[in-house]
N, C-alpha and C positions, 0 to 999 in steps of 0.2 A: 324307846320309840317316841317320836313326836306326837303330840296330842292334835287330833284332827277335829275341828269344830263340829262338822256334820255328824260325827259319831258320838258327840255329847248331847246333841239335840234330842229331847224327849219326843219321839215320833208319835206317842200316844196322845199328846196334848195339842198338836197342830190340827188345823181345819182347812184342808185343801178343797179346791184349788186356791193357791196364793202365790204372791211374790214376797220373798224375804231377803233383806240385805244380810249376808253372812258376815262380810268384813270389808273394810276399806283399808288399804295399805299404801303407805308412801315409800317409794324406793329411795335409794341413796342420792339420786339426782332430783328428787322432788316430784317424780311422776306418781300420780295416784291411780291405783287399780282397784276396782270394786268387784266383788264376787257376790252374785245373787243366786238364791234358791228359787227356781221356777217350778213349783210343785203342782203337778197336773192332777194327781189322784191321791186319795187318802192312803197314807202308808199302812202297810200290812192288811189292807182291805181289798185292794185291787191294784193292778198294774197294767200298763199299756202293752199289748202284745209286741214282740220284737219287731216284726215287719212294719207295723204301723208307727212305732216309735222311731224306727230307722228313717222312714219317709218324712215324718215330722221333723226329725233332726236335719235332714238335707234341706227341707224347705225353710226352717227357722234360720239356717245359716245365712240365707239371703234376705228373707222377709224382715228379720229383726234389724239387719243392717240398713234396710230401707226406712226404718222407722225410728232408729235410735243411733245417735252418734257414738263413736268410740267402741263399737263391739269388737272384742278380740276373739272370743270363742263362745260357742254354745254347745255343750257336751252332755249327753244323757247320763243319768245316774244308772249304775248297774242294776239297781232294784226296779228300774223301769217305771218310777213314779214321777219323774220330772227331769229337769236339766240344771246344770250349772251354767250361768251366764257370766262371763268375765268381760268387763269393760274398762276402758281408760276413763279416768275422771269419776265424778260423783253424779249419781242419778237418784231421784227419789223412787221409792217403791211404786208410787202411783204412776210415774212416767214409764217405768219398766212394765207395769201391769197393763197400761194402755197399749204399749207396743206389742206385748204378747197377745192381748185381746184382738188387736187389729190383724196380727199375723194369723192367729187361729181362725178368725173370721174369713180371711182370704183362703186359707186351706179348705175350710168347710164349704165355702160357697162359690169360689172362683177358679181355683187351681184345677188344671187338667193334667193328665199324665205327661204331656209334652212340656209342661212347666217345671217338672221335678228335676233339679240338677243332679248330676253325678250318679246316674243309674245304669252305667255300662261297665264292662270289665276293665276299661281303661281309667275310669275315674272313681271307682268304688271298690273297696276290698271285699265286699260281700253283696255284690249288685243284685243277686237273685232274691235277697231277703228284703223286699219292699212291698208295701201295700198302700196304695193311695186310698182305696176304699176304707181300710181301717183308720188311716190318718184322718180322713174326713169325718168318719163316725165318732172318733174320739174327740176331735176338735169341736164338733157339735155338742157332745155331752159336756165337755168342760165349759164351753160358753154358756150352756143352759144352766149350769150350776153357778156360774159367775166367778170371776177372778177377784180375790180379795187382795188389798195392799197390806194386809196384816195377817200373820200366820196363826194367831190365837183367837182373834175375833173376826167375824165376817164383816168386812168393810168392802163390799163389792163395788168395783169401779164401773 
């Protein structure tokens, strides 16, 4: 079996919320793709409830693209503690943390239900499992804790 980096990370040593660069890879044609760990909650201590995480996912899909060039995908971890962010090119963890912070601030303070994309049976595979209330509350909690650009030491941006 191939070795997956995220399964080798010592989850007891990280200090969430944070942004961590997992890897940068260069394809055969020279294209650079970066993979980031956007950790919202402390692993094995808490997790974002599914409906709130689902709504955050739908909102981050647009909000991160508004703030960061080259976003390919932002997908939740199965453990519900954060997201993988895949981008074209190289970005600093500070740049990504600032984009995440701005996006969560918008979720917490500005977004209304009408702003959440993909919440009907035509555009979502589980459209009944959303909670804007939960997404807002978790965004406020994460922002209050501060987002670090380092997974092991708190360097809040």
